[in-house]
PDBQT receptor file of N, H, CA, C and O in Angstrom, charges set to zero:
ATOM      1  N   UNK A   1       0.698  -1.058   0.087  1.00  0.00    +0.000 N 
ATOM      2  CA  UNK A   1      -0.041  -0.016   0.247  1.00  0.00    +0.000 C 
ATOM      3  C   UNK A   1       0.889   1.085   0.066  1.00  0.00    +0.000 C 
ATOM      4  O   UNK A   1       2.001   0.920   0.566  1.00  0.00    +0.000 OA
ATOM      5  N   UNK A   2       0.627   2.347  -0.644  1.00  0.00    +0.000 N 
ATOM      6  H   UNK A   2      -0.277   2.481  -1.050  1.00  0.00    +0.000 HD
ATOM      7  CA  UNK A   2       1.353   3.485  -0.604  1.00  0.00    +0.000 C 
ATOM      8  C   UNK A   2       1.010   4.114   0.616  1.00  0.00    +0.000 C 
ATOM      9  O   UNK A   2      -0.081   4.312   1.150  1.00  0.00    +0.000 OA
ATOM     10  N   UNK A   3       2.277   4.413   0.974  1.00  0.00    +0.000 N 
ATOM     11  H   UNK A   3       3.164   4.253   0.540  1.00  0.00    +0.000 HD
ATOM     12  CA  UNK A   3       2.286   5.428   2.298  1.00  0.00    +0.000 C 
ATOM     13  C   UNK A   3       1.901   6.870   2.756  1.00  0.00    +0.000 C 
ATOM     14  O   UNK A   3       1.671   7.392   3.847  1.00  0.00    +0.000 OA
ATOM     15  N   UNK A   4       1.933   7.360   1.243  1.00  0.00    +0.000 N 
ATOM     16  H   UNK A   4       2.119   6.936   0.357  1.00  0.00    +0.000 HD
ATOM     17  CA  UNK A   4       1.562   8.862   0.907  1.00  0.00    +0.000 C 
ATOM     18  C   UNK A   4       0.146   9.057   0.781  1.00  0.00    +0.000 C 
ATOM     19  O   UNK A   4      -0.312  10.195   0.887  1.00  0.00    +0.000 OA
ATOM     20  N   UNK A   5      -0.827   7.764   0.498  1.00  0.00    +0.000 N 
ATOM     21  H   UNK A   5      -0.455   6.839   0.412  1.00  0.00    +0.000 HD
ATOM     22  CA  UNK A   5      -1.993   8.044   0.268  1.00  0.00    +0.000 C 
ATOM     23  C   UNK A   5      -2.915   8.631   1.484  1.00  0.00    +0.000 C 
ATOM     24  O   UNK A   5      -4.003   9.180   1.315  1.00  0.00    +0.000 OA
ATOM     25  N   UNK A   6      -2.288   8.416   2.711  1.00  0.00    +0.000 N 
ATOM     26  H   UNK A   6      -1.403   7.970   2.848  1.00  0.00    +0.000 HD
ATOM     27  CA  UNK A   6      -3.192   8.575   4.237  1.00  0.00    +0.000 C 
ATOM     28  C   UNK A   6      -2.933  10.335   3.924  1.00  0.00    +0.000 C 
ATOM     29  O   UNK A   6      -3.890  11.078   3.706  1.00  0.00    +0.000 OA
ATOM     30  N   UNK A   7      -1.736  10.745   3.943  1.00  0.00    +0.000 N 
ATOM     31  H   UNK A   7      -0.959  10.141   4.121  1.00  0.00    +0.000 HD
ATOM     32  CA  UNK A   7      -1.174  12.411   3.802  1.00  0.00    +0.000 C 
ATOM     33  C   UNK A   7      -2.175  13.126   2.878  1.00  0.00    +0.000 C 
ATOM     34  O   UNK A   7      -2.800  14.128   3.229  1.00  0.00    +0.000 OA
ATOM     35  N   UNK A   8      -2.300  12.454   1.491  1.00  0.00    +0.000 N 
ATOM     36  H   UNK A   8      -1.793  11.640   1.206  1.00  0.00    +0.000 HD
ATOM     37  CA  UNK A   8      -2.852  13.289   0.784  1.00  0.00    +0.000 C 
ATOM     38  C   UNK A   8      -4.423  13.427   1.074  1.00  0.00    +0.000 C 
ATOM     39  O   UNK A   8      -5.018  14.490   0.902  1.00  0.00    +0.000 OA
ATOM     40  N   UNK A   9      -5.056  12.220   1.543  1.00  0.00    +0.000 N 
ATOM     41  H   UNK A   9      -4.572  11.356   1.683  1.00  0.00    +0.000 HD
ATOM     42  CA  UNK A   9      -6.345  12.642   2.073  1.00  0.00    +0.000 C 
ATOM     43  C   UNK A   9      -6.553  13.559   3.125  1.00  0.00    +0.000 C 
ATOM     44  O   UNK A   9      -7.521  14.318   3.156  1.00  0.00    +0.000 OA
ATOM     45  N   UNK A  10      -5.545  13.505   4.117  1.00  0.00    +0.000 N 
ATOM     46  H   UNK A  10      -4.758  12.888   4.092  1.00  0.00    +0.000 HD
ATOM     47  CA  UNK A  10      -5.536  14.626   5.089  1.00  0.00    +0.000 C 
ATOM     48  C   UNK A  10      -5.517  15.800   4.689  1.00  0.00    +0.000 C 
ATOM     49  O   UNK A  10      -6.201  16.695   5.185  1.00  0.00    +0.000 OA
ATOM     50  N   UNK A  11      -4.731  15.938   3.743  1.00  0.00    +0.000 N 
ATOM     51  H   UNK A  11      -4.176  15.211   3.339  1.00  0.00    +0.000 HD
ATOM     52  CA  UNK A  11      -4.188  17.427   3.148  1.00  0.00    +0.000 C 
ATOM     53  C   UNK A  11      -5.666  18.012   2.548  1.00  0.00    +0.000 C 
ATOM     54  O   UNK A  11      -6.226  19.108   2.555  1.00  0.00    +0.000 OA
ATOM     55  N   UNK A  12      -5.971  16.691   2.035  1.00  0.00    +0.000 N 
ATOM     56  H   UNK A  12      -5.516  15.800   2.029  1.00  0.00    +0.000 HD
ATOM     57  CA  UNK A  12      -7.731  17.245   1.187  1.00  0.00    +0.000 C 
ATOM     58  C   UNK A  12      -8.690  18.003   1.992  1.00  0.00    +0.000 C 
ATOM     59  O   UNK A  12      -9.118  19.157   1.943  1.00  0.00    +0.000 OA
ATOM     60  N   UNK A  13      -8.941  16.749   2.932  1.00  0.00    +0.000 N 
ATOM     61  H   UNK A  13      -8.593  15.812   2.972  1.00  0.00    +0.000 HD
ATOM     62  CA  UNK A  13      -9.807  17.070   4.150  1.00  0.00    +0.000 C 
ATOM     63  C   UNK A  13      -9.669  18.556   4.718  1.00  0.00    +0.000 C 
ATOM     64  O   UNK A  13     -10.661  19.278   4.820  1.00  0.00    +0.000 OA
ATOM     65  N   UNK A  14      -8.260  19.020   5.120  1.00  0.00    +0.000 N 
ATOM     66  H   UNK A  14      -7.454  18.434   5.037  1.00  0.00    +0.000 HD
ATOM     67  CA  UNK A  14      -7.870  19.805   5.779  1.00  0.00    +0.000 C 
ATOM     68  C   UNK A  14      -8.092  21.469   4.912  1.00  0.00    +0.000 C 
ATOM     69  O   UNK A  14      -8.486  22.518   5.421  1.00  0.00    +0.000 OA
ATOM     70  N   UNK A  15      -7.660  21.197   3.407  1.00  0.00    +0.000 N 
ATOM     71  H   UNK A  15      -7.340  20.345   2.994  1.00  0.00    +0.000 HD
ATOM     72  CA  UNK A  15      -8.165  22.388   2.878  1.00  0.00    +0.000 C 
ATOM     73  C   UNK A  15      -9.838  22.312   2.559  1.00  0.00    +0.000 C 
ATOM     74  O   UNK A  15     -10.558  23.311   2.561  1.00  0.00    +0.000 OA
ATOM     75  N   UNK A  16     -10.205  21.241   2.349  1.00  0.00    +0.000 N 
ATOM     76  H   UNK A  16      -9.621  20.429   2.348  1.00  0.00    +0.000 HD
ATOM     77  CA  UNK A  16     -11.783  21.466   2.268  1.00  0.00    +0.000 C 
ATOM     78  C   UNK A  16     -12.206  22.096   3.669  1.00  0.00    +0.000 C 
ATOM     79  O   UNK A  16     -13.087  22.949   3.557  1.00  0.00    +0.000 OA
ATOM     80  N   UNK A  17     -11.799  21.875   4.847  1.00  0.00    +0.000 N 
ATOM     81  H   UNK A  17     -11.084  21.183   4.938  1.00  0.00    +0.000 HD
ATOM     82  CA  UNK A  17     -12.431  22.494   5.895  1.00  0.00    +0.000 C 
ATOM     83  C   UNK A  17     -11.890  23.778   6.242  1.00  0.00    +0.000 C 
ATOM     84  O   UNK A  17     -12.576  24.381   7.067  1.00  0.00    +0.000 OA
ATOM     85  N   UNK A  18     -10.962  24.306   5.888  1.00  0.00    +0.000 N 
ATOM     86  H   UNK A  18     -10.405  23.817   5.218  1.00  0.00    +0.000 HD
ATOM     87  CA  UNK A  18     -10.362  25.661   5.752  1.00  0.00    +0.000 C 
ATOM     88  C   UNK A  18     -11.211  26.492   4.778  1.00  0.00    +0.000 C 
ATOM     89  O   UNK A  18     -11.498  27.679   4.930  1.00  0.00    +0.000 OA
ATOM     90  N   UNK A  19     -11.626  25.581   3.605  1.00  0.00    +0.000 N 
ATOM     91  H   UNK A  19     -11.393  24.616   3.482  1.00  0.00    +0.000 HD
ATOM     92  CA  UNK A  19     -12.180  26.623   2.793  1.00  0.00    +0.000 C 
ATOM     93  C   UNK A  19     -13.832  26.816   3.021  1.00  0.00    +0.000 C 
ATOM     94  O   UNK A  19     -14.566  27.646   2.485  1.00  0.00    +0.000 OA
ATOM     95  N   UNK A  20     -14.211  25.653   4.106  1.00  0.00    +0.000 N 
ATOM     96  H   UNK A  20     -13.615  24.979   4.541  1.00  0.00    +0.000 HD
ATOM     97  CA  UNK A  20     -15.460  25.816   4.324  1.00  0.00    +0.000 C 
ATOM     98  C   UNK A  20     -15.350  26.769   5.521  1.00  0.00    +0.000 C 
ATOM     99  O   UNK A  20     -15.879  27.840   5.226  1.00  0.00    +0.000 OA
ATOM    100  N   UNK A  21     -14.862  26.764   6.742  1.00  0.00    +0.000 N 
ATOM    101  H   UNK A  21     -14.432  25.894   6.981  1.00  0.00    +0.000 HD
ATOM    102  CA  UNK A  21     -14.750  27.765   7.521  1.00  0.00    +0.000 C 
ATOM    103  C   UNK A  21     -14.598  29.168   7.113  1.00  0.00    +0.000 C 
ATOM    104  O   UNK A  21     -15.245  30.056   7.667  1.00  0.00    +0.000 OA
ATOM    105  N   UNK A  22     -13.632  29.435   6.013  1.00  0.00    +0.000 N 
ATOM    106  H   UNK A  22     -13.106  28.713   5.563  1.00  0.00    +0.000 HD
ATOM    107  CA  UNK A  22     -13.722  30.756   5.335  1.00  0.00    +0.000 C 
ATOM    108  C   UNK A  22     -15.057  31.262   4.533  1.00  0.00    +0.000 C 
ATOM    109  O   UNK A  22     -15.277  32.468   4.423  1.00  0.00    +0.000 OA
ATOM    110  N   UNK A  23     -15.915  30.303   3.994  1.00  0.00    +0.000 N 
ATOM    111  H   UNK A  23     -15.736  29.323   4.084  1.00  0.00    +0.000 HD
ATOM    112  CA  UNK A  23     -17.291  30.478   3.463  1.00  0.00    +0.000 C 
ATOM    113  C   UNK A  23     -18.323  30.888   4.583  1.00  0.00    +0.000 C 
ATOM    114  O   UNK A  23     -19.281  31.651   4.456  1.00  0.00    +0.000 OA
ATOM    115  N   UNK A  24     -17.990  30.341   5.488  1.00  0.00    +0.000 N 
ATOM    116  H   UNK A  24     -17.212  29.721   5.591  1.00  0.00    +0.000 HD
ATOM    117  CA  UNK A  24     -19.018  30.381   6.988  1.00  0.00    +0.000 C 
ATOM    118  C   UNK A  24     -18.777  31.933   7.386  1.00  0.00    +0.000 C 
ATOM    119  O   UNK A  24     -19.709  32.726   7.517  1.00  0.00    +0.000 OA
ATOM    120  N   UNK A  25     -17.411  32.271   7.563  1.00  0.00    +0.000 N 
ATOM    121  H   UNK A  25     -16.654  31.627   7.457  1.00  0.00    +0.000 HD
ATOM    122  CA  UNK A  25     -17.168  33.892   8.400  1.00  0.00    +0.000 C 
ATOM    123  C   UNK A  25     -17.535  34.813   7.142  1.00  0.00    +0.000 C 
ATOM    124  O   UNK A  25     -17.932  35.928   7.480  1.00  0.00    +0.000 OA
ATOM    125  N   UNK A  26     -17.481  34.561   5.640  1.00  0.00    +0.000 N 
ATOM    126  H   UNK A  26     -17.158  33.655   5.366  1.00  0.00    +0.000 HD
ATOM    127  CA  UNK A  26     -18.110  35.378   4.739  1.00  0.00    +0.000 C 
ATOM    128  C   UNK A  26     -19.613  35.577   4.837  1.00  0.00    +0.000 C 
ATOM    129  O   UNK A  26     -20.082  36.685   4.577  1.00  0.00    +0.000 OA
ATOM    130  N   UNK A  27     -20.482  34.451   5.236  1.00  0.00    +0.000 N 
ATOM    131  H   UNK A  27     -20.101  33.551   5.447  1.00  0.00    +0.000 HD
ATOM    132  CA  UNK A  27     -21.634  34.281   5.239  1.00  0.00    +0.000 C 
ATOM    133  C   UNK A  27     -22.298  35.078   6.566  1.00  0.00    +0.000 C 
ATOM    134  O   UNK A  27     -23.345  35.726   6.565  1.00  0.00    +0.000 OA
ATOM    135  N   UNK A  28     -21.406  34.848   7.677  1.00  0.00    +0.000 N 
ATOM    136  H   UNK A  28     -20.555  34.322   7.678  1.00  0.00    +0.000 HD
ATOM    137  CA  UNK A  28     -21.951  35.879   8.547  1.00  0.00    +0.000 C 
ATOM    138  C   UNK A  28     -21.420  37.541   8.623  1.00  0.00    +0.000 C 
ATOM    139  O   UNK A  28     -21.983  38.440   9.247  1.00  0.00    +0.000 OA
ATOM    140  N   UNK A  29     -20.396  37.630   7.944  1.00  0.00    +0.000 N 
ATOM    141  H   UNK A  29     -19.939  36.899   7.437  1.00  0.00    +0.000 HD
ATOM    142  CA  UNK A  29     -20.236  38.962   7.641  1.00  0.00    +0.000 C 
ATOM    143  C   UNK A  29     -21.234  39.480   6.927  1.00  0.00    +0.000 C 
ATOM    144  O   UNK A  29     -21.753  40.564   7.197  1.00  0.00    +0.000 OA
ATOM    145  N   UNK A  30     -21.540  38.807   6.054  1.00  0.00    +0.000 N 
ATOM    146  H   UNK A  30     -21.118  37.927   5.835  1.00  0.00    +0.000 HD
ATOM    147  CA  UNK A  30     -22.767  39.442   5.150  1.00  0.00    +0.000 C 
ATOM    148  C   UNK A  30     -24.174  39.664   5.620  1.00  0.00    +0.000 C 
ATOM    149  O   UNK A  30     -24.955  40.556   5.289  1.00  0.00    +0.000 OA
ATOM    150  N   UNK A  31     -24.359  38.529   6.579  1.00  0.00    +0.000 N 
ATOM    151  H   UNK A  31     -23.724  37.805   6.849  1.00  0.00    +0.000 HD
ATOM    152  CA  UNK A  31     -25.815  38.802   7.305  1.00  0.00    +0.000 C 
ATOM    153  C   UNK A  31     -25.546  39.972   8.359  1.00  0.00    +0.000 C 
ATOM    154  O   UNK A  31     -26.435  40.815   8.472  1.00  0.00    +0.000 OA
ATOM    155  N   UNK A  32     -24.512  40.082   9.059  1.00  0.00    +0.000 N 
ATOM    156  H   UNK A  32     -23.789  39.397   8.967  1.00  0.00    +0.000 HD
ATOM    157  CA  UNK A  32     -24.205  41.190   9.983  1.00  0.00    +0.000 C 
ATOM    158  C   UNK A  32     -24.361  42.566   9.230  1.00  0.00    +0.000 C 
ATOM    159  O   UNK A  32     -25.065  43.405   9.792  1.00  0.00    +0.000 OA
ATOM    160  N   UNK A  33     -23.741  42.919   7.928  1.00  0.00    +0.000 N 
ATOM    161  H   UNK A  33     -23.169  42.237   7.471  1.00  0.00    +0.000 HD
ATOM    162  CA  UNK A  33     -23.878  43.947   7.425  1.00  0.00    +0.000 C 
ATOM    163  C   UNK A  33     -25.163  44.236   6.898  1.00  0.00    +0.000 C 
ATOM    164  O   UNK A  33     -25.459  45.429   6.833  1.00  0.00    +0.000 OA
ATOM    165  N   UNK A  34     -26.076  43.309   6.465  1.00  0.00    +0.000 N 
ATOM    166  H   UNK A  34     -25.835  42.340   6.517  1.00  0.00    +0.000 HD
ATOM    167  CA  UNK A  34     -27.233  43.513   6.191  1.00  0.00    +0.000 C 
ATOM    168  C   UNK A  34     -28.024  44.094   7.177  1.00  0.00    +0.000 C 
ATOM    169  O   UNK A  34     -28.661  45.143   7.085  1.00  0.00    +0.000 OA
ATOM    170  N   UNK A  35     -27.909  43.070   8.465  1.00  0.00    +0.000 N 
ATOM    171  H   UNK A  35     -27.392  42.218   8.540  1.00  0.00    +0.000 HD
ATOM    172  CA  UNK A  35     -28.559  43.978   9.625  1.00  0.00    +0.000 C 
ATOM    173  C   UNK A  35     -28.518  45.388   9.896  1.00  0.00    +0.000 C 
ATOM    174  O   UNK A  35     -29.410  46.216  10.080  1.00  0.00    +0.000 OA
ATOM    175  N   UNK A  36     -26.980  45.476   9.870  1.00  0.00    +0.000 N 
ATOM    176  H   UNK A  36     -26.255  44.804   9.721  1.00  0.00    +0.000 HD
ATOM    177  CA  UNK A  36     -26.519  46.724  10.052  1.00  0.00    +0.000 C 
ATOM    178  C   UNK A  36     -27.379  47.831   9.373  1.00  0.00    +0.000 C 
ATOM    179  O   UNK A  36     -28.087  48.722   9.842  1.00  0.00    +0.000 OA
ATOM    180  N   UNK A  37     -27.030  47.416   7.957  1.00  0.00    +0.000 N 
ATOM    181  H   UNK A  37     -26.455  46.692   7.575  1.00  0.00    +0.000 HD
ATOM    182  CA  UNK A  37     -27.952  48.583   6.585  1.00  0.00    +0.000 C 
ATOM    183  C   UNK A  37     -29.015  48.334   7.153  1.00  0.00    +0.000 C 
ATOM    184  O   UNK A  37     -29.394  49.465   7.457  1.00  0.00    +0.000 OA
ATOM    185  N   UNK A  38     -29.925  47.495   7.586  1.00  0.00    +0.000 N 
ATOM    186  H   UNK A  38     -29.617  46.577   7.338  1.00  0.00    +0.000 HD
ATOM    187  CA  UNK A  38     -31.441  47.463   7.566  1.00  0.00    +0.000 C 
ATOM    188  C   UNK A  38     -31.458  48.395   9.074  1.00  0.00    +0.000 C 
ATOM    189  O   UNK A  38     -32.426  49.152   9.142  1.00  0.00    +0.000 OA
ATOM    190  N   UNK A  39     -30.786  48.420   9.928  1.00  0.00    +0.000 N 
ATOM    191  H   UNK A  39     -29.999  47.805   9.873  1.00  0.00    +0.000 HD
ATOM    192  CA  UNK A  39     -30.973  49.215  11.165  1.00  0.00    +0.000 C 
ATOM    193  C   UNK A  39     -31.063  50.428  10.654  1.00  0.00    +0.000 C 
ATOM    194  O   UNK A  39     -32.170  50.961  10.726  1.00  0.00    +0.000 OA
ATOM    195  N   UNK A  40     -30.024  51.127  10.056  1.00  0.00    +0.000 N 
ATOM    196  H   UNK A  40     -29.125  50.694   9.998  1.00  0.00    +0.000 HD
ATOM    197  CA  UNK A  40     -29.375  52.282   9.678  1.00  0.00    +0.000 C 
ATOM    198  C   UNK A  40     -30.964  52.742   8.754  1.00  0.00    +0.000 C 
ATOM    199  O   UNK A  40     -31.599  53.773   8.975  1.00  0.00    +0.000 OA
ATOM    200  N   UNK A  41     -31.270  51.870   7.906  1.00  0.00    +0.000 N 
ATOM    201  H   UNK A  41     -30.754  51.033   7.726  1.00  0.00    +0.000 HD
ATOM    202  CA  UNK A  41     -32.365  52.437   7.260  1.00  0.00    +0.000 C 
ATOM    203  C   UNK A  41     -33.621  52.832   8.016  1.00  0.00    +0.000 C 
ATOM    204  O   UNK A  41     -34.415  53.665   7.579  1.00  0.00    +0.000 OA
ATOM    205  N   UNK A  42     -33.727  52.357   8.876  1.00  0.00    +0.000 N 
ATOM    206  H   UNK A  42     -33.082  51.680   9.231  1.00  0.00    +0.000 HD
ATOM    207  CA  UNK A  42     -35.164  52.373  10.160  1.00  0.00    +0.000 C 
ATOM    208  C   UNK A  42     -34.681  53.644  10.803  1.00  0.00    +0.000 C 
ATOM    209  O   UNK A  42     -35.658  54.182  11.322  1.00  0.00    +0.000 OA
ATOM    210  N   UNK A  43     -33.461  54.436  11.012  1.00  0.00    +0.000 N 
ATOM    211  H   UNK A  43     -32.667  53.999  10.590  1.00  0.00    +0.000 HD
ATOM    212  CA  UNK A  43     -33.198  55.617  11.695  1.00  0.00    +0.000 C 
ATOM    213  C   UNK A  43     -34.002  56.782  11.387  1.00  0.00    +0.000 C 
ATOM    214  O   UNK A  43     -34.278  56.855  10.189  1.00  0.00    +0.000 OA
ATOM    215  N   UNK A  44     -34.437  57.667  12.075  1.00  0.00    +0.000 N 
ATOM    216  H   UNK A  44     -34.213  57.608  13.047  1.00  0.00    +0.000 HD
ATOM    217  CA  UNK A  44     -34.573  59.017  11.561  1.00  0.00    +0.000 C 
ATOM    218  C   UNK A  44     -33.510  59.358  10.511  1.00  0.00    +0.000 C 
ATOM    219  O   UNK A  44     -32.340  58.976  10.491  1.00  0.00    +0.000 OA
ATOM    220  N   UNK A  45     -34.124  60.120   9.677  1.00  0.00    +0.000 N 
ATOM    221  H   UNK A  45     -35.074  60.430   9.693  1.00  0.00    +0.000 HD
ATOM    222  CA  UNK A  45     -33.355  60.629   8.443  1.00  0.00    +0.000 C 
ATOM    223  C   UNK A  45     -32.444  61.478   9.103  1.00  0.00    +0.000 C 
ATOM    224  O   UNK A  45     -31.345  61.020   8.788  1.00  0.00    +0.000 OA
ATOM    225  N   UNK A  46     -32.255  62.514   9.885  1.00  0.00    +0.000 N 
ATOM    226  H   UNK A  46     -33.147  62.886  10.142  1.00  0.00    +0.000 HD
ATOM    227  CA  UNK A  46     -31.268  63.107  10.572  1.00  0.00    +0.000 C 
ATOM    228  C   UNK A  46     -30.166  62.312  11.149  1.00  0.00    +0.000 C 
ATOM    229  O   UNK A  46     -29.031  62.785  11.079  1.00  0.00    +0.000 OA
ATOM    230  N   UNK A  47     -30.302  61.475  11.559  1.00  0.00    +0.000 N 
ATOM    231  H   UNK A  47     -31.223  61.091  11.617  1.00  0.00    +0.000 HD
ATOM    232  CA  UNK A  47     -29.149  60.487  12.432  1.00  0.00    +0.000 C 
ATOM    233  C   UNK A  47     -28.878  59.884  11.129  1.00  0.00    +0.000 C 
ATOM    234  O   UNK A  47     -27.680  60.009  10.874  1.00  0.00    +0.000 OA
ATOM    235  N   UNK A  48     -29.634  59.168  10.032  1.00  0.00    +0.000 N 
ATOM    236  H   UNK A  48     -30.607  59.067  10.239  1.00  0.00    +0.000 HD
ATOM    237  CA  UNK A  48     -28.850  58.972   9.133  1.00  0.00    +0.000 C 
ATOM    238  C   UNK A  48     -27.720  59.581   8.522  1.00  0.00    +0.000 C 
ATOM    239  O   UNK A  48     -26.567  59.160   8.428  1.00  0.00    +0.000 OA
ATOM    240  N   UNK A  49     -28.393  60.965   7.999  1.00  0.00    +0.000 N 
ATOM    241  H   UNK A  49     -29.330  61.306   8.075  1.00  0.00    +0.000 HD
ATOM    242  CA  UNK A  49     -27.452  61.890   7.354  1.00  0.00    +0.000 C 
ATOM    243  C   UNK A  49     -26.239  62.451   8.420  1.00  0.00    +0.000 C 
ATOM    244  O   UNK A  49     -25.170  62.823   7.934  1.00  0.00    +0.000 OA
ATOM    245  N   UNK A  50     -26.372  62.477   9.325  1.00  0.00    +0.000 N 
ATOM    246  H   UNK A  50     -27.239  62.175   9.720  1.00  0.00    +0.000 HD
ATOM    247  CA  UNK A  50     -25.240  62.461  10.161  1.00  0.00    +0.000 C 
ATOM    248  C   UNK A  50     -24.005  61.427  10.221  1.00  0.00    +0.000 C 
ATOM    249  O   UNK A  50     -22.813  61.734  10.229  1.00  0.00    +0.000 OA
ATOM    250  N   UNK A  51     -24.618  59.991  10.266  1.00  0.00    +0.000 N 
ATOM    251  H   UNK A  51     -25.586  59.741  10.259  1.00  0.00    +0.000 HD
ATOM    252  CA  UNK A  51     -23.945  58.985   9.938  1.00  0.00    +0.000 C 
ATOM    253  C   UNK A  51     -23.065  59.002   8.664  1.00  0.00    +0.000 C 
ATOM    254  O   UNK A  51     -21.854  58.809   8.562  1.00  0.00    +0.000 OA
ATOM    255  N   UNK A  52     -24.026  59.294   7.684  1.00  0.00    +0.000 N 
ATOM    256  H   UNK A  52     -25.010  59.451   7.766  1.00  0.00    +0.000 HD
ATOM    257  CA  UNK A  52     -23.237  59.485   6.639  1.00  0.00    +0.000 C 
ATOM    258  C   UNK A  52     -22.071  60.583   6.151  1.00  0.00    +0.000 C 
ATOM    259  O   UNK A  52     -21.259  60.469   5.232  1.00  0.00    +0.000 OA
ATOM    260  N   UNK A  53     -22.272  61.679   7.082  1.00  0.00    +0.000 N 
ATOM    261  H   UNK A  53     -22.931  61.772   7.829  1.00  0.00    +0.000 HD
ATOM    262  CA  UNK A  53     -21.467  62.791   7.095  1.00  0.00    +0.000 C 
ATOM    263  C   UNK A  53     -20.000  62.018   7.811  1.00  0.00    +0.000 C 
ATOM    264  O   UNK A  53     -18.853  62.311   7.471  1.00  0.00    +0.000 OA
ATOM    265  N   UNK A  54     -20.346  61.032   8.811  1.00  0.00    +0.000 N 
ATOM    266  H   UNK A  54     -21.278  60.794   9.087  1.00  0.00    +0.000 HD
ATOM    267  CA  UNK A  54     -19.039  61.061   9.571  1.00  0.00    +0.000 C 
ATOM    268  C   UNK A  54     -18.265  59.787   8.732  1.00  0.00    +0.000 C 
ATOM    269  O   UNK A  54     -17.043  59.649   8.691  1.00  0.00    +0.000 OA
ATOM    270  N   UNK A  55     -19.046  59.085   8.216  1.00  0.00    +0.000 N 
ATOM    271  H   UNK A  55     -20.039  59.197   8.250  1.00  0.00    +0.000 HD
ATOM    272  CA  UNK A  55     -18.768  57.855   7.366  1.00  0.00    +0.000 C 
ATOM    273  C   UNK A  55     -17.858  57.936   6.427  1.00  0.00    +0.000 C 
ATOM    274  O   UNK A  55     -17.610  56.958   5.722  1.00  0.00    +0.000 OA
TER     275      UNK A  55
């Protein structure tokens, strides 16, 4: 049996795990960004304009 085969499988699994974690972080960041945008959209207009001025 090839001794390198288990290492390749481990590396493939590790790459897949890291890729999946990166995707989860991006999804969560996008969800947070959307929630913040919705919150700001529901603030009074004068507060929105001040936030835009500061940002």
